[in-house]
LOBA-124404 format. One record per atom (N, C-alpha, C): residue in three letters; x, y, z. Coordinates in steps of 0.1 Angstrom, whole numbers, plus 5000, padded with zeros to 4 digits. Layout:
<atoms>
alaXYZ ...
</atoms>
This chain:
<atoms>
met177725337056 met177725417067 met178225547066 ser177625647073 ser178125777073 ser178125847085 ala179225897087 ala179525987100 ala178726117100 lys178626177089 lys177926307088 lys176526297088 his176026177081 his174326167080 his174226027084 pro174126007096 pro173925857102 pro172625807100 ile172525667099 ile171225607098 ile170925507108 val169725527115 val169425427127 val168225357122 ala168225227122 ala167125137117 ala166825037129 val165425047130 val164824957140 val163924857132 thr164324727133 thr163624637124 thr163124517132 gly162124447127 gly161524327134 gly160324297126 ser159724177130 ser158524127124 ser157324207128 ser156224197121 ser154924267125 ser154524217138 gly154324307147 gly153924277160 gly155024247170 ala156324267166 ala157424237174 ala157624347184 gly157124477182 gly157424577191 gly158224687187 thr158424697174 thr159324807167 thr158724937170 thr157424957169 thr156825077171 thr157025127186 thr156925037195 thr157325077209 thr158725117209 val159625047204 val161025097204 val161225237198 lys160425257186 lys160525377179 lys160025497188 asn159025477196 asn158525567205 asn159525607216 ala160325507220 ala161525527230 ala162425617224 phe162825597211 phe163725667205 phe163325807203 glu162025827200 glu161425967198 glu161626047211 his161425987223 his161526047235 his163126097236 ile164026017233 ile165326047233 ile165726147224 phe165126157212 phe165426267202 phe164926387208 arg163826387214 arg163126527220 arg164126567230 arg164526477240 arg165326517251 arg166726567247 glu167326497236 glu168626547232 glu168526667220 glu167326697217 glu167126807207 glu167726757194 ile167426637190 ile167926567177 ile166726587167 asn167026617155 asn165926637145 asn166026517135 pro165326427137 pro165426297129 pro164526317116 leu164926247104 leu164026217094 leu163526067095 val162126057097 val161525937100 val161025867087 ile161625747084 ile161125667073 ile160425537078 glu159325517072 glu158425397076 glu158625287066 gly158925167072 gly159225057063 gly158025007053 asp156825027058 asp155624997051 asp155625077037 ser156125197037 ser156125267025 ser156925217013 phe157725107017 phe158525037006 phe157924907001 his156624877006 his155924777000 his155624796985 arg155624696976 arg155524716962 arg154124746957 tyr153124696965 tyr151724696962 tyr150924776972 asp149924856969 asp149024896978 asp148024786984 arg147124816992 arg146224706998 arg145424626986 ala144824706977 ala144024646967 ala144824566957 ala145924626953 ala146824556944 ala147524426952 met147824436964 met148424316972 met147424216971 lys146124236973 lys145224126972 lys145024056958 glu145224136948 glu145224076935 glu146523996932 ala147624046937 ala148923986935 ala149023856943 met148323856956 met148223726964 met147323616956 gln146123676951 gln145323576945 gln146123516932 lys146723596924 lys147423556913 lys148523446917 ala149323476927 ala150223396933 ala149723256937 glu148423266943 glu147823146949 glu147223066936 asp146823136925 asp146423046914 asp147622976907 gln148723036910 gln149922966904 gln150622866913 gly149922836925 gly150422736934 gly151322796945 asn151522926947 asn152322986957 asn151323046967 asn151222966978 asn150323006990 asn151123097001 his152223136997 his153123197007 his153523337003 phe152923396993 phe153323526989 phe152823626999 ser153723717004 ser153423807015 ser154323927016 his154124017024 his154824147026 his156224117031 phe156523997035 phe157923967041 phe158923957029 gly158523907018 gly159423857008 gly159923966998 pro160823936990 pro161424046982 pro160424076970 glu159623986966 glu158523996955 glu157524106958 ala157324126970 ala156224226975 ala156824356980 asn158124376979 asn158724486983 asn159924556974 leu160124676977 leu161124756969 leu162424766976 phe163124646977 phe164424646984 phe165424736978 asp165424746965 asp166424826958 asp166224986961 lys164825016961 lys164525146964 lys164925196979 leu164725096988 leu165125117002 leu166625137003 glu167425046997 glu168825066996 glu169225196990 glu168625226979 glu168925366973 glu168625486982 thr167525466989 thr167025576999 thr168225597010 phe168725477015 phe169625487026 phe170925537020 gln171325497009 gln172525537002 gln172625687000 thr171525736995 thr171325876991 thr171425967003 tyr170725917015 tyr170726007027 tyr172125997033 gly172825887033 gly174225897038 gly175125987031 lys174925997018 lys175826087010 lys175426237010 thr174026257011 thr173626407009 thr172726447020 gly172326367030 gly171526417041 gly170126437037 thr169626397026 thr168326407022 thr167926287013 cys166526267010 cys166226167002 cys164626176998 lys164026086993 lys162626086990 lys161925987000 arg160626017002 arg159925937010 arg158325947007 arg157525827011 arg156125837011 arg155525777023 tyr154325777023 tyr153525707034 tyr152625597029 tyr152625487037 tyr151425397035 tyr150425417045 leu149225447041 leu148125487049 leu147325367054 his147525327066 his146925207073 his145425227075 ser145025337080 ser143625347086 ser143025477080 glu141725497083 glu140925617080 glu141525737086 glu142025717098 glu142525827106 glu143925887099 glu144825787094 glu146025827087 glu145625887072 ala144725837066 ala144425877053 ala143625997052 ala142926047062 ala142026157061 ala142826287057 pro144026317065 pro144726447061 pro145226447047 phe145326337041 phe145826337026 phe144626327015 gly143426297021 gly142326297012 gly142326167004 gln142826057010 gln143025937003 gln142325827011 lys142325707005 lys141625587012 lys142725507019 pro142225437030 pro143225347037 pro143825237028 gly145025207030 gly145625107021 gly146425167009 glu146325287007 glu146925366996 glu148225417001 phe149125446989 phe150425526992 phe150225676989 thr150925746997 thr151025896992 thr152025896981 glu152226016975 glu153226036964 glu154526046970 trp155625996963 trp156926036968 trp157326176968 gln157926226979 gln158226366980 gln159626386985 asp160226496982 asp161526526987 asp161526547003 cys162426497009 cys162326527023 cys163026657028 pro162726717038 pro163326837043 pro164926817045 lys165626917043 lys167126927046 lys167226967060 gly168526947065 gly168926987077 gly168626897089 thr168226767086 thr167926667096 thr169326627102 asp169226557114 asp170426517121 asp170826367118 leu169726297115 leu169826157112 leu168626097105 leu168725987099 leu167525907093 leu167125807103 phe165925787106 phe165425677115 phe164525607108 tyr164725477106 tyr163825377098 tyr163225287108 glu161925257107 glu161225157115 glu160425067106 gly160724937106 gly159824847097 gly160524697096 leu160024637086 leu160424497084 leu161924467080 his162324557072 his163624517065 his164724617065 gly164924667078 gly166124767080 gly167424707078 gly167524577079 gly168924517078 gly168824407068 val168024407058 val167824297048 val169024287038 val169424157036 val170524147026 val170024017018 asp169824037005 asp169723926997 asp170723926985 gly170423846975 gly171423836964 gly171623956956 lys170624056956 lys170624176948 lys171024296955 thr170424306968 thr170624426974 thr171224396989 asp171824506995 asp172424497008 asp172124627015 val170924627021 val170624737029 val171324767042 ala171724657048 ala172424657061 ala173724737060 gln174424737048 gln175724807049 gln175524957049 his174325007048 his174325157049 his173725197063 val173625107072 val173025147084 val174125157095 asp174125267102 asp175125287113 asp174725227127 leu173525227129 leu173025157141 leu171725077138 leu171924947139 leu170724847136 leu170324787147 val169024807151 val168324757164 val167424657159 gly167524517163 gly166624417159 gly165824377171 val164424377169 val163424357179 val162824207177 val163224117186 val162823997184 val162423917197 pro161123937201 pro160523877213 pro160223727209 ile159723657219 ile159323517217 ile158123517207 val158223417199 val157123417188 val155623427193 asn155423357203 asn153923367209 asn153623507212 leu154423587219 leu154123727223 leu154023807211 glu154923777201 glu154823857188 glu153523847181 trp153023717180 trp151723687174 trp150623747181 ile150623727194 ile149523787203 ile149523927201 gln150624007200 gln150524147199 gln150024177185 lys150424097174 lys149824137160 lys148424117160 ile147924007166 ile146523987164 ile145724097172 phe146124137183 phe145624247192 phe145524377183 arg146724417178 arg146824537171 arg146024537159 asp146224437150 asp145524447137 asp144024437139 asn143524367149 asn142024367152 asn141524487158 ala142224557168 ala141824677175 ala142024797166 gln143124807159 gln143424927152 gln143224927137 arg143224817132 arg143024807117 arg141724727111 gly141024687122 gly139724617118 gly139824477112 tyr140924417113 tyr140924277107 tyr140324167116 ser139724067111 ser139223957119 ser140323867124 ala140123797136 ala141123717140 ala141623607130 glu140523557123 glu140823457112 glu141623507101 ala141423627096 ala142223687085 ala143723717091 ile143823757102 ile145223777108 ile145923657109 val145423547114 val146023417114 val146423367101 asp145523377092 asp145823337078 asp147023417072 thr147123547075 thr148223627070 thr149423577077 met149523537090 met150723497097 met151223377091 leu150223277089 leu150723147083 leu151223167068 arg150623247061 arg151123277047 arg152523327047 arg152923407057 arg154123477058 arg155223387063 met154923267068 met156023187075 met157223157067 pro157123117054 pro158323097047 pro159223217045 asp158623337042 asp159323457040 asp159923497054 tyr159123477065 tyr159523517078 tyr160823437081 ala160923317078 ala162123237081 ala163323287072 arg162923327060 arg164023347050 arg164523487051 thr163723587056 thr164223727058 thr164323777071 ile163223777079 ile163223837093 ile164123747102 leu164023627103 leu164823547111 leu166323547107 phe166523567094 phe168023587089 phe168523717094 ile167823817095 ile168223947102 ile168623927116 ala167623857123 ala167823847137 ala169123747140 leu169323647131 leu170523577133 leu171823647130 tyr171723737120 tyr172823847117 tyr173123927129 leu172123977136 leu172324057147 leu173023987158 val172523867160 val173123787172 val174523747169 leu174823717156 leu176323687154 leu177123817156 ile176623937152 ile177424047154 ile177624067169 ala176524047177 ala176624067192 ala177723977198 val177623847193 val178523747198 val180023777194 ala180223827182 ala181523857177 ala182023977186 gly181224077188 gly181524197196 gly182024147211 leu181224067216 leu181524007230 leu182823937230 met183223867219 met184423797218 met185623887218 ile185423997209 ile186424097208 ile186724167221 val185724207228 val185924267241 val186624177251 tyr186324037250 tyr186923947259 tyr188323937256 leu188723927242 leu190123917238 leu190924037242 ile190324147241 ile191024277245 ile191324277260 his190224237267 his190424217281 his191524137286 glu191624007279 glu192723917282 glu194123977279 ile194224037267 ile195424097263 ile195924187272 gln194924277277 gln195324377287 gln195824317300 ala195124217304 ala195424147317 ala196824077315 tyr197024017303 tyr198323967301 tyr199524057304 his199324187297 his200424287298 his200624337312 leu199324347319 leu199524387333 leu200224287342 arg199924157340 arg200624057346 arg202224067343 ile202524077331 ile203924097327 ile204624217335 glu203924327335 glu204524447342 glu204424427357 gly203424347363 gly203524327377 gly204624237380 asp204924137373 asp206024047374 asp207324117374 ala207424207365 ala208724287363 ala208924377376 leu207924437381 leu208024517393 leu208324437405 arg207624317405 arg208024227416 arg209624197417 asn210024157405 asn211424127406 asn212224237409 gln211924357405 gln212724477408 gln212624507422 ala211524477428 ala211224497443 ala212124397451 ile212324287446 ile213024167452 ile214424217452 lys214824257440 lys216324317439 lys216524417449 leu215624507451 leu215824627460 leu215824577475 met215124477477 met215124427492 met216424347494 lys217124297484 lys218324227486 lys219524317484 asp219324437480 asp220424527478 asp221124567490 pro222424527492 pro223124557504 pro223324717507 asp223224787496 asp223324927497 asp222125007504 val221024927504 val219824977510 val219324917523 pro220124967534 pro219824897546 pro218624957554 asp217925067548 asp216925127555 asp215625057555 ala215025037566 ala213724957567 ala212625027559 gly212625157558 gly211525217551 gly211625187535 asp212825187531 asp212925137517 asp212624997515 arg212724917525 arg212424777523 arg210924767524 arg210224847532 arg208724837532 arg208224897518 leu208824987512 leu208425027498 leu208424917490 ala209524827490 ala209724717481 ala208624607483 val208224597496 val207124507499 val205824557492 val205624687493 val204424757486 val204424727472 val205624747465 val205724727450 val205524577447 cys206024497455 cys205924347454 cys204524307454 gly203724357463 gly202324327464 gly201424377454 ala201924477447 ala201024537437 ala201224467423 arg200624347422 arg200724277410 arg200124327398 ala199224427398 ala198624487387 ala199624557378 gly200624617384 gly201724677376 gly201324817373 tyr200324857366 tyr199924987362 tyr199625057375 phe198825017384 phe198525097396 phe199725107406 ala200524997404 ala201825007413 ala202625137409 arg202725147395 arg203525257390 arg202825387392 arg201525387390 arg200825517392 arg200925567406 arg200525467416 arg200425507430 arg201825517438 val202725437433 val204025427442 val205125497434 cys205425457422 cys206525517415 cys206325657411 cys205125687405 cys204925827401 cys204925917413 gly204225867424 gly204325947436 gly205725967441 val206525867440 val207925887445 val208625987436 ala208425987423 ala209126077414 ala208726227417 arg207426247423 arg207126377426 arg207626417441 lys208326327448 lys208826337461 lys207626347471 leu207426257477 leu206326237487 leu206426357498 pro205326407503 pro205326497515 pro206126427526 ala206726517534 ala207526477546 ala206726367555 gly205526387556 gly204726307566 gly204626167561 gln204426157547 gln204326027541 gln205725957541 gln206726037539 gln207925967540 gln208325917553 arg207925997564 arg208225937577 arg207425817580 ala206225817575 ala205325697577 ala206025577570 ala206725597560 ala207425487553 ala208825457559 gly209125527569 gly210425497575 gly211525587570 ala211225677562 ala212325757557 ala212625887565 asp213825927565 asp214126057573 asp215026147565 asp214626287567 asp215326407561 asp215526387547 gly216526447540 gly216626447525 gly217126307520 ala217826227529 ala218226107524 ala217125997521 gly215926017528 gly214825937525 gly214325967512 ala214226097507 ala213726137494 ala214626067483 asp215926067486 asp216926027476 asp216625867474 arg216525807486 arg216325657484 arg214925627477 tyr214025697479 tyr212625677471 tyr213025707456 ser213625807453 ser213925837439 ser214725717432 arg215625657440 arg216225537435 arg215225427433 ala214325407442 ala213325307440 ala212525327427 ala212125457425 ala211325487413 ala212225457401 ala213525487400 ala214325467389 ala214425317386 leu214225237396 leu214325087392 leu213125057385 
</atoms>
């Protein structure tokens, strides 16, 4: 994590809606005049489209029918961790793009499914923004999550996730429905091992945070009850004090006795008394002349 060069990661499965969340963040960045460095998760795949098909066929020939972009074998997790770590320390890093379509590939003079070259990122950005599959990945060799300052997990119900993926890959990338379903089935083991693990990790963090907030609230409530009881006991002593016959002072004791929160009792009653209430408020409480102010001061001292 880095206070000077923070990292925000939006992570989730293909079709989960991470791009929609990314668009929302971009609106926030424009409104707040924040200059982000955007990193795409697909750029950390190990293989381009043609090489991935060959790797999948090789894995299938060896009996592995679940080789996919979700797993560590098809990604550069070490490069992703290095990118986050370098940006957190220096505010810059290297990046490249994975070109999904003809539209994305045309400005670079390349073919869809290829990577651009790694290039140095511009300096002077306010934060790094990552959107992709593995923004919080942790395996035996790498720990990407430790470098992220804000990790946002996008996890809709699985049916909606798959429907969105089928629609997007068919409409925007030209894949057939059969090919998309085959890809999803191939990814299931890695999906359970990596993507769902990140989702569970985020849920556990959220639950732990809620528990901490609850404990803090209970501790504060306990202290307030203790203070309220102390004020109540002091008020009872004041009511029974034979040296305080004035009815106004007794009414003040009742007010303090009823203020069980303690903090508000001191702020509204005792602190107000220490400043010596205006004459009108003193008369409303049954006090008269300078003697009333003295009796209020005695109540505050208790």
